[in-house]
C-alpha positions as CSV (number, residue, x, y, z in Angstrom):
1,M,-7.9,-25.7,13.8
2,L,-9.2,-22.5,12.3
3,N,-9.1,-20.8,15.7
4,N,-5.4,-21.5,16.0
5,I,-4.7,-20.0,12.5
6,E,-6.8,-16.9,13.3
7,T,-5.0,-16.5,16.7
8,F,-1.6,-17.0,15.0
9,S,-2.5,-14.4,12.3
10,F,-3.6,-11.9,15.0
11,F,-0.5,-12.3,17.1
12,S,2.0,-12.3,14.1
13,S,0.6,-9.0,12.9
14,E,1.0,-7.5,16.3
15,I,4.7,-8.6,16.4
16,N,5.6,-7.5,12.9
17,P,6.9,-3.9,12.7
18,Y,5.3,-1.3,10.6
19,Q,6.2,-1.8,7.0
20,N,5.6,1.0,4.5
21,I,9.1,1.8,3.3
22,Y,8.0,4.7,1.1
23,L,6.1,6.5,3.9
24,Q,8.9,5.8,6.4
25,E,11.5,7.3,4.1
26,E,9.3,10.3,3.4
27,I,8.7,11.0,7.1
28,E,12.4,10.6,7.9
29,R,13.1,13.5,5.6
30,H,10.7,15.8,7.4
31,P,12.4,18.2,9.7
32,K,10.9,19.1,13.1
33,Y,8.0,21.7,12.9
34,S,7.7,21.3,9.1
35,T,4.9,21.1,6.6
36,V,4.1,17.5,5.8
37,H,2.7,16.4,2.4
38,V,1.4,12.8,2.3
39,M,0.3,11.8,-1.2
40,Q,-0.8,8.1,-1.1
41,E,-3.8,5.9,-0.1
42,L,-3.5,5.6,3.6
43,T,-4.2,2.6,5.8
44,E,-5.0,2.7,9.5
45,R,-1.4,1.7,10.3
46,D,-0.1,4.5,8.0
47,V,-2.1,7.1,9.8
48,E,-1.0,5.8,13.2
49,F,2.6,6.0,12.0
50,I,2.1,9.6,10.7
51,V,0.5,10.6,14.0
52,Q,3.3,9.1,16.1
53,E,6.2,10.3,13.9
54,D,5.1,13.6,12.3
55,I,2.5,15.0,14.7
56,V,3.8,13.8,18.1
57,K,7.5,13.4,17.7
58,K,8.3,16.0,15.0
59,Q,5.4,18.4,15.9
60,C,4.5,19.2,12.3
61,K,2.7,22.5,11.9
62,V,0.9,21.8,8.6
63,L,-0.5,18.4,7.5
64,H,-1.4,18.3,3.8
65,I,-3.6,15.2,3.2
66,A,-6.2,16.6,0.8
67,Q,-5.3,14.3,-2.1
68,N,-5.6,11.1,0.0
69,K,-8.2,8.4,0.2
70,M,-8.8,7.1,3.7
71,T,-11.3,5.3,5.7
72,S,-13.5,6.7,8.5
73,A,-11.3,4.8,10.9
74,C,-8.3,6.7,9.6
75,A,-10.1,10.0,10.0
76,S,-11.0,9.0,13.6
77,I,-7.3,8.3,14.4
78,L,-6.4,11.8,13.1
79,A,-9.3,13.5,14.9
80,N,-8.1,11.9,18.2
81,A,-4.6,13.0,17.6
82,F,-5.6,16.6,16.9
83,N,-7.8,16.6,19.9
84,K,-4.8,15.6,22.1
85,N,-2.1,17.7,20.4
86,D,-2.4,21.4,19.8
87,N,0.9,21.7,17.9
88,I,-0.6,21.3,14.5
89,M,-1.9,24.6,13.0
90,V,-3.4,23.7,9.6
91,I,-4.8,20.6,8.0
92,K,-5.2,20.8,4.2
């Protein structure tokens, strides 16, 4: 029975859309090629969202994340994004 619950939990999190309304609204306000300030504790899903929306789609030039707490997994996601995308000029 526990395996069914674990499996359901895994699949339901894959189906559910990203849900950080504050971060989504902030990113929607960023114009293309802008400076991006993110001032909150970031989860891995937050960082993946920032990478996709701000770095890939909007091609931000400056990403200001100095005041944030993040895990090594979050840092790894950012590092991979920067390695694959040369649009960003400064990380603060």
